[in-house]
C-alpha positions as CSV (number, residue, x, y, z in Angstrom):
1,M,82.4,28.9,187.8
2,Q,83.0,28.7,184.0
3,L,85.8,30.5,182.2
4,P,85.4,31.7,178.4
5,S,88.1,28.9,176.7
6,G,87.5,30.5,173.5
7,I,85.6,32.3,170.4
8,F,82.4,30.2,169.0
9,N,80.6,31.3,166.3
10,V,76.8,30.3,166.5
11,S,76.0,31.3,163.2
12,Y,77.2,32.4,159.5
13,R,77.4,36.1,159.9
14,Q,79.3,35.3,162.9
15,D,81.7,33.0,161.3
16,E,82.0,35.6,158.3
17,S,82.7,38.9,160.3
18,V,85.6,41.2,159.7
19,F,86.0,41.4,163.6
20,H,85.5,38.1,165.9
21,S,86.3,40.0,169.3
22,T,86.7,43.3,171.0
23,S,90.4,42.8,171.4
24,Q,91.2,42.3,167.5
25,R,89.3,46.2,167.1
26,V,91.8,47.2,170.0
27,W,94.6,45.6,168.2
28,L,93.9,47.3,164.7
29,G,93.2,50.7,166.9
30,F,96.7,50.1,168.2
31,L,98.4,49.2,164.8
32,L,96.6,52.4,163.2
33,V,98.0,54.7,165.8
34,L,101.4,53.0,164.8
35,L,101.0,53.5,161.1
36,L,100.0,57.4,161.6
37,V,103.2,58.0,164.1
38,F,105.8,56.5,161.9
39,P,106.7,58.6,159.6
40,Y,107.7,60.8,162.6
41,T,109.8,58.3,164.2
42,A,111.4,56.3,161.5
43,P,114.4,57.3,158.9
44,P,113.3,58.8,155.7
45,F,114.9,55.9,154.0
46,F,112.2,53.6,156.2
47,V,109.8,55.8,155.0
48,S,110.6,55.3,151.6
49,L,110.6,52.2,151.7
50,A,107.4,52.1,153.5
51,V,105.8,53.5,150.5
52,H,107.3,51.6,148.0
53,V,105.7,48.3,150.4
54,G,102.4,50.1,150.6
55,I,101.8,50.6,146.8
56,F,103.1,46.8,145.9
57,I,100.3,45.7,148.5
58,V,97.6,47.1,146.8
59,G,98.9,45.7,143.3
60,C,99.6,42.3,145.5
61,H,95.7,42.3,146.3
62,G,94.7,42.1,143.0
63,I,96.7,39.0,141.5
64,N,95.7,37.5,145.2
65,L,91.6,37.7,144.0
66,L,93.2,36.3,140.4
67,T,95.5,33.8,141.4
68,G,94.9,33.0,145.3
69,Y,91.1,33.4,145.4
70,T,89.9,32.5,141.6
71,G,93.1,29.9,140.8
72,Q,93.6,32.1,136.8
73,I,97.4,32.5,136.9
74,S,98.6,35.6,135.4
75,L,102.0,36.6,134.1
76,G,100.6,40.2,132.9
77,H,100.2,42.1,136.2
78,G,103.0,44.2,135.8
79,A,102.4,45.0,132.4
80,F,98.8,45.9,133.6
81,M,100.2,48.2,136.7
82,G,102.1,50.1,133.6
83,V,98.9,50.7,131.7
84,G,97.7,52.4,135.0
85,A,101.2,54.4,135.5
86,Y,100.5,55.6,131.8
87,A,96.9,56.0,132.1
88,S,97.3,58.6,135.0
89,T,100.2,60.6,133.2
90,I,98.6,60.9,130.3
91,L,94.9,61.9,131.8
92,M,96.7,64.8,134.3
93,T,99.3,66.0,131.2
94,R,97.2,65.9,128.3
95,L,93.3,65.9,129.5
96,G,94.8,68.1,132.6
97,L,92.8,66.3,135.1
98,P,93.3,66.8,138.7
99,F,95.4,63.9,140.7
100,W,92.2,62.6,142.6
101,L,90.6,61.8,139.5
102,T,93.0,59.9,137.7
103,I,93.8,57.4,140.4
104,P,90.7,55.7,139.6
105,G,90.3,56.8,135.9
106,A,93.5,55.0,135.8
107,G,92.1,51.6,137.5
108,V,88.8,51.7,135.2
109,I,91.1,52.1,132.4
110,T,93.1,49.4,133.3
111,A,90.4,47.1,134.3
112,L,88.6,47.3,130.8
113,V,92.3,46.3,129.3
114,G,92.7,43.7,131.8
115,M,89.3,42.1,130.9
116,V,89.9,42.2,126.6
117,F,93.2,39.8,127.8
118,G,90.9,37.7,130.6
119,I,88.1,36.6,127.9
120,P,90.5,33.6,127.0
121,S,90.0,32.5,130.8
122,L,86.5,30.9,129.8
123,R,88.6,28.4,127.6
124,L,91.6,28.2,128.8
125,K,93.4,27.9,132.5
126,G,96.0,26.4,134.0
127,L,99.6,26.4,132.1
128,Y,97.7,27.7,129.0
129,L,96.1,31.0,131.0
130,A,99.4,31.7,132.0
131,I,100.9,31.7,128.6
132,A,97.8,33.7,127.3
133,T,98.6,36.2,130.2
134,L,102.1,36.5,129.3
135,A,101.3,37.5,125.9
136,A,99.5,39.7,127.2
137,Q,102.9,41.3,128.9
138,F,104.5,41.1,125.3
139,I,101.6,42.9,123.6
140,I,101.3,45.9,126.4
141,E,105.3,46.3,126.4
142,F,105.3,46.8,122.9
143,V,102.3,49.1,122.7
144,I,104.3,51.9,125.4
145,R,107.2,51.3,123.6
146,R,106.1,52.2,120.2
147,W,103.3,54.5,120.5
148,D,105.3,57.4,120.5
149,S,103.2,60.0,120.3
150,L,101.0,58.8,123.3
151,T,103.4,57.1,125.7
152,G,106.8,58.4,124.9
153,G,108.0,55.4,123.6
154,V,111.3,54.1,124.8
155,Q,111.7,57.6,126.2
156,G,109.2,57.3,129.0
157,L,106.9,59.9,130.3
158,S,107.5,62.7,133.1
159,V,104.9,62.4,136.3
160,P,103.5,65.9,137.1
161,P,103.9,67.3,140.3
162,I,100.6,66.1,142.3
163,S,98.8,68.6,144.9
164,I,95.7,67.7,146.8
165,L,93.3,70.6,148.0
166,G,96.4,73.2,146.9
167,H,98.5,71.6,148.9
168,G,101.6,69.5,146.9
169,L,102.9,66.5,147.8
170,T,106.9,67.1,148.0
171,S,108.1,64.3,150.5
172,D,107.6,61.0,151.0
173,R,106.2,61.7,154.7
174,Q,103.1,63.2,152.5
175,Y,103.1,60.6,150.2
176,Y,103.1,58.1,152.6
177,Y,99.7,59.2,154.3
178,L,98.1,59.0,150.8
179,V,99.5,55.9,149.9
180,L,98.8,54.3,153.4
181,L,94.9,55.7,152.5
182,F,94.6,53.4,149.5
183,V,96.1,50.2,151.2
184,I,93.6,51.0,154.1
185,L,90.8,51.7,151.4
186,V,92.0,48.6,148.9
187,T,92.4,45.9,152.0
188,W,88.9,46.5,153.7
189,A,87.3,46.3,150.1
190,T,88.9,43.0,149.6
191,K,88.0,41.4,153.2
192,N,84.5,42.5,152.2
193,L,84.8,41.0,148.8
194,V,86.0,37.7,149.4
195,R,83.4,37.4,151.8
196,S,80.4,38.1,149.9
197,R,78.8,36.1,146.8
198,V,80.9,37.2,144.2
199,G,83.7,35.7,146.5
200,R,82.2,32.6,147.4
201,A,82.2,32.5,143.4
202,F,85.6,32.8,143.1
203,V,86.7,30.5,145.8
204,A,84.3,27.7,143.8
205,I,85.8,28.3,140.5
206,R,89.2,28.1,141.9
207,D,88.5,24.4,143.5
208,S,86.4,23.4,140.5
209,D,84.9,25.4,137.7
210,L,83.3,22.5,136.7
211,A,81.3,22.1,139.9
212,A,80.8,25.9,140.3
213,E,79.4,25.7,136.7
214,V,76.6,23.0,137.8
215,I,75.7,24.6,140.8
216,G,74.9,28.1,139.0
217,V,78.1,29.9,138.5
218,N,78.3,32.0,135.6
219,L,82.1,30.9,134.9
220,F,82.5,33.8,132.3
221,K,80.9,36.5,134.7
222,Y,83.0,35.7,137.3
223,K,86.1,34.9,135.5
224,L,85.8,38.4,133.5
225,A,85.4,40.1,137.1
226,A,88.4,38.6,138.9
227,F,90.1,40.2,135.7
228,G,88.8,43.2,136.0
229,I,88.8,43.8,139.6
230,S,92.8,42.2,139.6
231,S,93.4,44.9,136.6
232,F,91.6,47.6,138.8
233,Y,93.8,47.0,141.7
234,A,97.1,47.0,139.8
235,G,96.3,50.4,137.6
236,V,95.9,52.1,141.1
237,A,99.0,50.5,142.4
238,G,100.8,51.8,138.8
239,A,99.4,55.4,139.6
240,L,100.2,55.7,142.7
241,W,104.1,54.2,141.8
242,A,104.3,56.7,138.4
243,H,103.7,59.7,140.8
244,S,106.1,58.0,143.3
245,L,108.8,57.4,140.7
246,G,108.6,60.8,138.9
247,V,109.8,59.4,135.9
248,I,107.8,56.5,134.0
249,N,109.5,54.2,131.2
250,Y,108.2,51.1,129.7
251,D,111.3,49.0,131.3
252,Q,109.7,49.5,134.9
253,F,106.8,47.6,134.2
254,G,108.5,44.4,132.1
255,I,108.3,40.4,133.0
256,G,110.7,40.9,136.0
257,L,108.3,42.4,137.8
258,S,105.3,40.3,137.0
259,V,107.2,37.5,138.4
260,E,107.8,39.5,141.3
261,Y,103.9,39.6,142.5
262,L,103.7,35.9,141.7
263,A,106.4,35.8,144.6
264,F,104.7,38.2,146.7
265,I,101.5,35.9,147.3
266,I,103.3,32.5,147.1
267,I,105.8,33.9,150.1
268,G,103.1,36.1,151.7
269,G,100.0,32.7,151.2
270,M,97.5,32.7,148.6
271,G,94.0,33.2,148.8
272,N,94.2,34.7,152.0
273,V,94.0,39.1,152.6
274,L,96.6,39.0,154.9
275,G,99.0,37.3,152.4
276,A,98.9,40.2,150.1
277,I,100.0,42.8,153.4
278,F,103.0,39.9,154.3
279,G,104.5,39.3,151.1
280,P,105.2,42.8,149.6
281,I,106.7,43.6,153.5
282,F,108.7,40.7,154.0
283,L,110.3,40.3,150.4
284,I,110.9,43.9,149.4
285,T,112.2,44.6,152.8
286,V,114.7,41.4,152.3
287,T,115.5,42.6,148.8
288,E,116.5,46.5,149.8
289,L,118.6,45.0,152.9
290,L,120.5,42.4,150.2
291,S,120.5,45.6,147.6
292,H,122.5,47.6,150.8
293,M,124.8,44.9,151.5
294,T,125.9,44.2,148.1
295,S,126.5,48.2,147.7
296,A,128.0,48.6,150.8
297,L,130.9,45.1,149.9
298,S,130.8,46.3,146.4
299,T,132.5,49.7,147.3
300,Q,135.2,47.8,149.6
301,H,135.6,45.0,146.7
302,P,134.8,46.6,143.5
303,S,136.6,43.2,141.8
304,L,133.9,41.4,143.3
305,L,130.6,43.9,142.2
306,T,129.4,40.9,139.4
307,I,129.6,38.2,141.8
308,L,127.6,39.9,144.5
309,V,125.1,41.5,142.4
310,S,124.4,37.8,141.3
311,M,124.5,36.5,144.7
312,R,121.7,38.8,145.6
313,E,119.6,37.2,143.0
314,I,120.2,33.9,143.7
315,L,119.6,34.8,147.7
316,F,115.9,35.4,146.2
317,G,115.7,32.8,144.1
318,I,116.6,30.6,147.4
319,I,114.1,32.0,149.8
320,I,111.1,31.5,146.8
321,I,111.9,28.3,146.9
322,G,112.6,27.7,150.4
323,F,109.0,29.1,151.0
324,L,107.5,26.4,148.6
325,I,109.1,23.6,150.3
326,F,109.1,24.2,153.9
327,E,106.1,26.5,154.1
328,P,104.0,26.6,151.0
329,D,100.7,28.3,152.3
330,G,103.1,31.5,153.1
331,L,103.3,33.7,156.0
332,A,99.4,34.2,156.4
333,A,99.7,30.3,157.4
334,R,101.8,30.9,160.0
335,W,100.5,34.0,161.7
336,R,97.5,32.0,161.7
337,S,99.4,29.2,163.5
338,I,101.0,31.4,166.1
339,R,97.5,33.2,167.0
340,A,96.0,30.0,167.7
341,Y,98.9,28.7,169.7
342,W,99.0,31.5,171.6
343,K,94.8,32.3,171.4
344,L,94.0,29.2,174.7
345,Y,98.0,29.2,176.1
346,P,99.1,27.3,177.9
347,F,95.7,25.2,176.8
348,S,96.7,25.5,173.1
349,Y,95.3,21.9,172.1
C-alpha cells in the first residue's frame, strides 16, 4: 500500500495554482472566519491596530511589486500614499463624489503621478533610481505644502465622514470590515498578477533587465506598469488612511514613511506576497508595543523621556539590522521553511 508523501505538480498550471490542496482551502476559510469575528472578540485597541495594519498591507503590496518583484528601488512610496489621501479628500469635498468612487479615483490619480516619476526608470536603476524617487518624494511634499488653495498647505485638510448606502462608518469595528475587504481584494489581485505574464516579466526584469530585453520583454512598458500598479495600491492605501485619521497633513507622508515601507518588505520578505502581509503585521505591532512601553515608563520616570524615545528608535533599527543579518529573506521565507518541515513530519527530509 502506497501512502501519499507530499504534493507533486505535474504541469505548469498546477505549479502556479493558488491552492495546491484541499487543506489549504480549509485553512484559508478558517482564517477568514477568525478575521470576521475578530472585532467582536478583541479589545478596541487591537481593532484599531488591525485597521492600521490592514491599510499598510494594501500599500505594502504596491512597494513589494515594484521593489521585490521588479527590482526598482523606490524612496517615494510615502509621498504617493499622500497623493492618494489628498486626492480622495479633494474628490469628496470639491467634486462631491461618493466615498466608494473616491477610493479607485484616488488610486488612478496616484497611478498617473507614479508613472510620470517612473519614466526615468528606463535609464536608471539601483542607487540612481532610488535618488530619482527620493526627488519625487520631495517634489510631491513641496507641492502639497505650497498649493494652499487645493491642499490646505501646512494646515492640511479635514476629511469628511464616510457612509456606504446611507450608513455611516463611525467606529473602528465598522471601518475594520471595509479595510479587510480591500486587503482581500488587493492580495488576491497581487497573487494573480505575479503568476501571470506580467508578473513573470517583472521577475525577469528584476533578475536581469538586459536578458529580459533580449527575450522580448518591453522594459519601458513593464517598468512603467510596475510604477503605475504600485502607485495605484499606494493611492488606495492613502485614501483609506485619510478616512481613518480624519485630518491629513503633509507631515504624515514624509520620507520616514517611505523608509518604513522598505522596512516592511525587508522584514516580511521581498518578492513574496506573504511578505507584504507579515512585514506590516510584525513591525507595526512591535512598534506599538514599544510605544506603549516607553509611554508607561516615561509616566513613571519623566526625566527619562528623551532617553526612552531614543531607545524606541534604536530598537527599531536593531530589528531591521537583525533581519538583514540573520533572516535576509524575511518572515515569508521562515514561514515557508516551517511549512516544509511540518508537511511531511516526522519524515521532513
